[in-house]
VOSESE-737118 format. One line per field, with one value per atom (N, C-alpha, C): residue in one letter; residue number from 1; atom name; x, y, z. Coordinates in Angstrom, 3 decimals, decimal comma. Atoms other than C-alpha are relative to their C-alpha. Layout:
// VOSESE-737118
r	c(A|...)
k	c(NUM|...)
a	c(CA|...)
c1	c(X|...)
c2	c(Y|...)
c3	c(Z|...)
//
This chain:
// VOSESE-737118
r	c(M|M|M|A|A|A|D|D|D|F|F|F|D|D|D|Q|Q|Q|E|E|E|L|L|L|D|D|D|A|A|A|S|S|S|G|G|G|L|L|L|N|N|N|C|C|C|P|P|P|L|L|L|P|P|P|I|I|I|L|L|L|R|R|R|A|A|A|K|K|K|K|K|K|T|T|T|L|L|L|N|N|N|G|G|G|M|M|M|T|T|T|G|G|G|G|G|G|Q|Q|Q|I|I|I|L|L|L|H|H|H|V|V|V|V|V|V|A|A|A|T|T|T|D|D|D|P|P|P|G|G|G|S|S|S|V|V|V|K|K|K|D|D|D|F|F|F|D|D|D|A|A|A|F|F|F|A|A|A|K|K|K|Q|Q|Q|T|T|T|G|G|G|N|N|N|E|E|E|L|L|L|M|M|M|E|E|E|S|S|S|K|K|K|E|E|E|D|D|D|G|G|G|G|G|G|K|K|K|F|F|F|H|H|H|F|F|F|L|L|L|I|I|I|K|K|K|K|K|K|C|C|C)
k	c(1|1|1|2|2|2|3|3|3|4|4|4|5|5|5|6|6|6|7|7|7|8|8|8|9|9|9|10|10|10|11|11|11|12|12|12|13|13|13|14|14|14|15|15|15|16|16|16|17|17|17|18|18|18|19|19|19|20|20|20|21|21|21|22|22|22|23|23|23|24|24|24|25|25|25|26|26|26|27|27|27|28|28|28|29|29|29|30|30|30|31|31|31|32|32|32|33|33|33|34|34|34|35|35|35|36|36|36|37|37|37|38|38|38|39|39|39|40|40|40|41|41|41|42|42|42|43|43|43|44|44|44|45|45|45|46|46|46|47|47|47|48|48|48|49|49|49|50|50|50|51|51|51|52|52|52|53|53|53|54|54|54|55|55|55|56|56|56|57|57|57|58|58|58|59|59|59|60|60|60|61|61|61|62|62|62|63|63|63|64|64|64|65|65|65|66|66|66|67|67|67|68|68|68|69|69|69|70|70|70|71|71|71|72|72|72|73|73|73|74|74|74|75|75|75|76|76|76)
a	c(N|CA|C|N|CA|C|N|CA|C|N|CA|C|N|CA|C|N|CA|C|N|CA|C|N|CA|C|N|CA|C|N|CA|C|N|CA|C|N|CA|C|N|CA|C|N|CA|C|N|CA|C|N|CA|C|N|CA|C|N|CA|C|N|CA|C|N|CA|C|N|CA|C|N|CA|C|N|CA|C|N|CA|C|N|CA|C|N|CA|C|N|CA|C|N|CA|C|N|CA|C|N|CA|C|N|CA|C|N|CA|C|N|CA|C|N|CA|C|N|CA|C|N|CA|C|N|CA|C|N|CA|C|N|CA|C|N|CA|C|N|CA|C|N|CA|C|N|CA|C|N|CA|C|N|CA|C|N|CA|C|N|CA|C|N|CA|C|N|CA|C|N|CA|C|N|CA|C|N|CA|C|N|CA|C|N|CA|C|N|CA|C|N|CA|C|N|CA|C|N|CA|C|N|CA|C|N|CA|C|N|CA|C|N|CA|C|N|CA|C|N|CA|C|N|CA|C|N|CA|C|N|CA|C|N|CA|C|N|CA|C|N|CA|C|N|CA|C|N|CA|C|N|CA|C|N|CA|C|N|CA|C|N|CA|C)
c1	c(0,988|10,433|0,290|-0,295|11,027|-1,137|1,042|9,106|-1,094|1,115|5,684|-0,905|0,882|3,067|-1,388|1,320|-0,136|0,052|0,069|-1,066|-1,422|1,286|-3,863|0,027|0,097|-4,836|-1,099|0,943|-6,467|-0,063|0,027|-6,204|-1,413|1,291|-9,006|-0,765|0,669|-9,937|0,604|-0,466|-9,712|-0,045|-0,056|-8,965|-1,415|-0,893|-9,769|-0,010|0,169|-10,546|1,296|-1,223|-6,941|0,495|-0,434|-6,083|-0,926|0,953|-9,264|0,161|-0,200|-8,695|1,313|-1,292|-5,047|-0,120|0,187|-6,060|-0,713|0,765|-8,585|0,878|-0,880|-6,041|1,065|-1,032|-3,328|-0,558|0,611|-5,745|-0,062|0,044|-5,906|1,372|-1,364|-2,133|0,680|-0,742|0,382|1,209|-1,152|3,265|1,182|-1,155|6,255|-0,335|0,392|4,247|-0,024|-0,104|4,475|-1,152|1,101|1,600|0,497|-0,312|2,138|-1,305|1,191|-0,401|0,314|-0,099|-0,909|-1,168|1,036|-2,829|0,256|-0,139|-3,477|-0,263|0,289|-4,509|1,311|-1,246|-1,562|0,044|0,050|-2,714|0,381|-0,315|-1,982|1,437|-1,390|1,732|0,071|-0,028|1,224|-0,920|0,931|-1,709|0,660|-0,632|0,320|1,152|-1,052|3,208|-0,610|0,678|0,831|-0,606|0,607|-0,958|1,038|-1,045|2,305|0,420|-0,401|3,275|-1,070|1,096|-0,153|-0,208|0,299|-0,440|1,208|-1,207|3,174|0,514|-0,493|3,503|1,122|-1,162|6,650|-0,273|0,080|6,420|1,401|-1,319|9,331|0,393|-0,288|9,023|-1,211|1,037|7,050|0,573|-0,519|7,520|-1,116|0,951|5,734|0,581|-0,442|5,908|-1,143|1,003|3,897|-1,380|1,288|1,165|-0,617|0,473|0,770|0,981|-0,794|2,001|0,060|-0,229|3,490|0,525|-0,389|3,829|0,230|-0,244|5,351|-0,130|0,279|4,010|0,220|-0,266|5,368|-0,842|0,840|2,877|0,862|-0,757|4,334|-0,810)
c2	c(0,446|7,355|0,683|-0,505|7,771|0,869|-0,799|10,110|-0,913|0,782|8,966|0,914|-0,753|10,021|0,227|-0,117|9,385|-0,590|0,513|8,766|-0,462|0,555|6,630|-0,190|0,157|6,957|-1,011|1,071|3,682|-0,208|0,081|4,422|-0,291|0,348|2,885|-1,059|1,022|0,422|-1,367|1,368|-3,320|-0,796|0,907|-6,118|-0,363|-0,179|-6,275|1,421|-1,338|-2,560|0,713|-0,670|-1,224|-0,543|0,617|-3,696|0,415|-0,362|-2,958|1,453|-1,421|0,797|0,205|-0,101|0,376|-0,507|0,554|-1,781|1,002|-0,983|0,829|1,204|-1,144|3,637|-0,355|0,427|1,680|-0,147|0,149|0,960|1,326|-1,320|4,706|0,614|-0,502|5,097|-0,644|0,565|4,505|-0,770|0,812|2,035|0,857|-0,722|3,213|0,999|-0,923|5,475|-0,731|0,567|4,955|0,484|-0,267|4,743|-0,175|0,079|5,492|-0,299|0,390|3,685|0,091|-0,059|4,441|-0,809|0,857|1,799|-0,187|0,259|1,003|-1,463|1,421|-2,663|-0,794|0,774|-4,862|-1,103|1,039|-7,525|0,503|-0,560|-5,147|-0,297|0,294|-6,020|-1,241|1,216|-9,562|0,131|-0,183|-8,489|0,715|-0,736|-5,960|-0,771|0,846|-8,400|-0,993|0,958|-10,988|0,700|-0,774|-8,343|0,315|-0,333|-7,263|-1,229|1,228|-10,846|-0,456|0,456|-11,629|0,906|-0,953|-8,477|0,324|-0,314|-8,193|1,407|-1,317|-4,706|-0,174|0,107|-3,987|0,677|-0,566|-3,509|0,515|-0,600|-1,083|0,190|-0,251|-0,380|-0,356|0,335|-1,595|0,287|-0,322|-0,051|0,420|-0,405|0,670|1,207|-1,208|4,074|0,533|-0,544|5,028|-0,607|0,671|2,437|0,096|-0,069|3,245|-0,759|0,791|1,041|0,736|-0,745|2,656|-0,966|0,851|0,951|0,860|-0,612|2,120|-1,101|1,009|0,208|0,650|-0,488|0,728|-0,796|0,676|-0,028|-0,458|0,575|-2,322|0,035)
c3	c(0,977|3,029|-1,334|1,339|-0,679|-0,523|0,645|-2,956|-0,524|0,527|-4,099|-0,808|0,896|-6,647|0,585|-0,624|-4,678|1,393|-1,362|-1,078|0,294|-0,411|0,329|1,507|-1,444|3,985|0,304|-0,326|5,009|1,515|-1,461|8,746|0,479|-0,575|10,762|-0,769|0,808|8,027|0,286|-0,223|8,581|-1,292|1,140|6,138|-0,446|1,141|3,277|-0,565|0,570|2,840|-0,400|0,470|2,766|-1,345|1,268|-0,020|-1,142|1,058|-1,978|-0,420|0,327|-1,771|-0,747|0,690|-2,800|-1,434|1,348|-5,764|-0,892|0,779|-6,906|-0,350|0,256|-6,554|-1,025|0,946|-8,379|-1,413|1,325|-11,238|-0,751|0,629|-11,881|-0,218|0,147|-11,893|-1,214|1,122|-14,677|0,511|-0,362|-14,623|0,424|-0,509|-12,622|1,093|-1,063|-10,319|1,336|-1,343|-6,564|0,861|-0,921|-4,108|1,433|-1,438|-0,402|0,722|-0,748|1,784|1,490|-1,453|5,490|0,543|-0,579|7,468|1,494|-1,434|11,125|0,345|-0,227|10,747|-0,020|-0,022|11,879|-1,054|1,028|9,420|-1,380|1,313|6,556|-0,417|0,342|6,756|-0,888|0,828|5,491|-1,211|1,117|3,312|-1,178|1,098|1,308|-0,614|0,547|0,942|-0,991|0,885|-0,531|-1,209|1,087|-2,617|-1,086|0,971|-4,246|-0,799|0,696|-5,060|-0,986|0,864|-6,531|-1,204|1,078|-8,635|-0,860|0,762|-9,783|0,252|-0,372|-8,291|1,023|-0,887|-6,278|1,340|-1,338|-2,515|0,330|-0,152|-2,202|1,459|-1,406|1,513|0,840|-0,962|4,499|1,376|-1,323|7,925|0,933|-1,032|11,195|0,715|-0,690|12,856|0,853|-0,911|15,929|-0,145|0,133|15,405|-1,384|1,392|11,707|-0,880|0,931|8,914|-1,335|1,247|5,821|-1,068|1,118|2,450|-1,238|1,308|-0,811|-1,040|1,031|-3,797|-1,365|1,350|-7,302|-0,980|0,996|-10,049|-1,158|1,120|-12,698|-1,266)
//
């Protein structure tokens, strides 16, 4: 996993809460910074892919490890 500027633990939260929390966190970040999101909702994989496409932010990495889903999102 690459370096990141902020981390958001959305474990235990179901759709749409991981996306809403990520959006709020990204709003407080500056362009070029990277947010690491940890989620346990399997639906978050497609949700974060769609979120990145809709917002113009870059989904740099998406992976599953031990039942947790990790996302790196670069704010544009």
